[in-house]
C-alpha atoms as one frame of an Amber mdcrd trajectory, in Angstrom:
protein
-206.924  36.050 -18.235-208.439  38.340 -15.330-209.400  41.507 -15.999-207.848
  44.713 -14.024-210.794  46.597 -12.404-210.658  49.870 -11.390-212.909  51.616
  -8.936-214.824  54.234  -9.631-217.102  56.576  -7.764-220.562  55.427  -9.037
-221.792  53.929  -6.374-220.888  57.036  -4.230-222.359  59.122  -6.783-225.941
  57.140  -6.474-226.100  57.571  -3.016-225.482  61.375  -3.148-228.095  61.393
  -5.426-230.212  59.956  -2.514-229.298  63.171  -0.439-226.032  62.402   1.693
-223.540  64.872   2.849-221.177  62.836   3.233-220.204  59.211   1.968-217.789
  57.297   3.613-216.029  54.116   2.237-215.029  51.175   4.591-212.927  48.097
   5.131-211.235  45.138   7.284-207.760  44.384   7.622-206.600  41.599  10.139
-210.008  39.348  10.427-208.446  35.767  10.240-204.890  36.630  11.444-203.877
  34.640  14.620-202.735  37.743  16.761-203.057  41.812  16.755-205.614  43.827
  16.279-208.167  43.790  13.833-208.735  47.129  12.272-211.327  49.005  10.084
-210.600  51.895   7.634-212.822  54.618   6.990-212.307  57.163   3.946-215.130
  60.228   4.339-216.173  62.083   1.185-218.368  64.820   1.336-220.632  64.705
  -1.730-220.564  68.225  -2.771-216.959  67.157  -4.349-218.399  65.062  -6.906
-219.883  68.102  -8.869-219.452  71.443  -9.889-216.161  72.352 -12.330-213.488
  70.484 -11.001-215.153  67.262  -9.325-213.417  64.818  -7.332-211.566  62.083
  -9.516-210.845  58.294  -8.730-206.939  59.044  -7.289-204.337  57.579  -9.567
-203.044  54.163  -8.707-205.905  52.942  -6.480-207.071  49.512  -6.561-208.467
  46.422  -4.405-205.656  47.046  -1.473-204.544  42.864  -2.232-204.231  43.391
  -5.196-201.433  46.170  -4.788-197.658  45.355  -3.547-196.514  45.983  -0.340
-194.243  48.638  -1.601-197.138  50.311  -4.312-199.278  50.920  -1.140-196.816
  52.595   0.824-195.973  55.009  -1.927-199.640  56.209  -2.364-200.785  55.979
   1.279-199.840  59.833   2.145-201.965  60.245  -1.438-205.041  58.675  -0.576
-205.230  60.295   3.037-204.718  63.685   1.405-207.262  62.940  -1.173-210.312
  62.181   1.504-211.823  64.856   3.133-211.320  62.598   6.151-210.389  59.119
   7.348-209.616  57.290  10.315-208.525  53.503  10.922-210.667  51.919  14.357
-209.183  49.138  15.710-210.438  46.376  18.622-207.684  44.327  20.156-207.157
  40.404  20.517-208.249  40.562  23.220-211.685  42.257  22.750-211.972  39.648
  19.837-211.690  37.057  21.734-214.094  37.973  24.650-216.825  39.784  21.688
-216.309  37.604  18.443-214.763  38.162  15.508-217.965  40.047  14.105-219.021
  41.945  16.999-215.389  43.794  17.097-215.291  44.374  13.246-218.181  46.548
  14.161-216.916  48.101  17.112-213.795  48.975  14.961-215.848  50.241  12.150
-217.663  52.997  14.461-214.731  54.130  16.149-213.498  54.787  13.060-216.498
  56.402  12.061-216.197  58.905  15.217-212.804  59.419  14.622-213.598  60.562
  10.832-216.661  62.665  11.834-214.976  64.475  13.907-212.672  65.441  11.686
-214.349  65.891   8.922-215.861  68.859  11.409-219.204  67.452  12.670-219.745
  68.437  15.833-221.418  66.558  19.001-224.515  67.981  17.829-224.363  65.656
  14.395-223.842  69.638  12.298-221.107  69.977   9.882-221.490  74.312   9.537
-224.562  74.592  11.504-226.548  72.221   9.708-227.357  69.178  10.194-225.618
  66.768   8.202-226.709  62.871   6.706-224.086  60.378   5.908-224.302  57.336
   4.155-221.940  54.771   3.962-220.414  51.680   1.886-219.063  48.594   3.558
-217.328  46.140   2.284-218.613  42.592   1.820-221.902  41.038   2.120-222.638
  41.713   6.200-223.046  45.280   7.911-221.573  44.724  11.005-221.761  48.591
  11.240-225.372  48.920  12.262-225.446  45.686  14.146-223.020  47.311  16.702
-224.865  50.775  17.254-226.164  52.051  20.136-224.881  48.714  22.308-222.907
  48.609  25.641-219.452  48.691  24.330-219.880  50.410  21.263-218.264  54.360
  20.685-220.788  57.736  20.523-220.963  58.299  16.965-222.214  62.022  16.025
-224.134  61.174  13.174-224.890  57.709  12.245-224.709  56.286   9.142-227.118
  54.452   6.757-224.353  51.494   5.551-224.916  49.850   2.107-223.096  47.222
   1.401-220.752  46.002  -1.487-219.583  42.461  -1.934-216.379  43.318  -3.068
-216.341  46.649  -2.863-212.557  47.733  -2.740-212.710  46.500  -6.190-215.183
  48.941  -7.340-215.373  51.927  -5.471-213.159  54.382  -4.840-213.753  55.182
  -1.153-213.741  51.697  -0.118-210.626  50.973  -2.311-209.087  54.056  -0.446
-209.769  52.939   3.436-208.498  49.350   2.473-205.313  50.827   1.582-205.196
  53.497   4.341-206.132  50.202   6.931-203.582  48.078   5.294-200.780  50.262
   5.517-201.891  51.494   9.046-202.242  47.416  10.474-198.710  46.525   8.733
-196.640  48.758  10.210-198.089  48.333  13.379-197.312  44.861  13.171-193.624
  45.268  11.801-193.204  47.827  14.682-194.522  45.103  17.333-192.586  42.477
  15.596-189.347  43.854  16.309-189.714  43.811  20.267-187.570  40.826  21.273
-190.844  38.914  23.385-192.370  39.159  19.405-189.418  38.333  17.458-190.039
  34.380  17.234-192.975  35.105  15.323-191.486  36.716  12.442-194.740  39.312
  12.413-192.908  41.721  10.081-193.145  38.925   7.056-196.560  37.314   8.425
-198.376  40.497   9.676-199.769  38.359  12.627-201.149  35.453   9.461-200.897
  31.726   9.895-197.796  31.065   7.924-195.739  27.898   8.739-193.438  30.096
  10.868-195.722  31.582  13.173-197.451  28.489  13.472-194.534  26.917  14.418
-193.524  29.675  16.647-196.536  29.522  18.426-195.999  25.870  18.775-192.578
  26.279  20.117-193.210  28.815  22.606-196.335  29.315  23.246-199.242  32.097
  22.170-198.041  35.716  23.537-200.307  38.455  24.773-201.099  39.286  21.325
-202.309  36.033  19.945-205.685  35.714  19.664-206.939  32.944  22.190-210.081
  31.802  20.948-208.357  31.232  17.451-207.424  27.949  16.097-203.178  28.861
  16.828-201.431  25.345  15.617
C-alpha cells in the first residue's frame, strides 16, 4: 500500500540557514505534451517568514500536483497563490521548443518565471529588496539543473538576482514550495489548453480532455487533419 507523503518546509529551512533571503520552488508541466507550451511554475517565499512567533506553515491540502484531482487543484489554486510571497509561471512556446530543444526551453521558461516572481516580490533591477542586496536560493524538481545552464544565454531573460539552484528528485512530493509551484503551473497550463481547445481550428484535437498530451483521440486527429500551428513539429506526433 502506498503511503501518502505530505510536503514539508524542511529543505526550505535548511537553505534558509545557509544565509538565503528568498527561496523559490520550481516545477514544470507540459514537458511530454504534443502541443502547446511548456510551463514552469515558481513559488517564492521570504526566509524571514519561516521564523518568528507565527512561522509560515505548509498550506493545507497541498501535495504533488499529479496526486491531486483536477477539481482539487482548482479548489486550492487561489489559496496557494496567496500563500506565496510571490509567484509566477513562465512558458516557452511550441516553436521555441522546436527551435531550442526541450531542456533549453525549460530553462528559459524557468528564468522567465523567476524574473517575474522576483519583480513581484519587489526586487529591483539592481538586485535590491527593501534597499538591500538579497540572496536567492531555489529548489528545482528533478535531477537536472536546466535553470543555471540557461542563465546568461542569448535567449534568456535578465533576472534581477540569479538563484543558486538545488535539485530535488520528487521535490513536488517533499518540498512545499515546489508542490505549490507545481499546482500553480498545472492549473495555469490546463486552463490555457482548455481555452485554446475551444477554438474551432483546434476542436478536433480534444485538448479540453487531453491538455495536449498524446491520447489516442489526439493522435488520431493529427493523423486525419495534420498538425496545427500549436503542435511541436519536432515531436513524434502520430
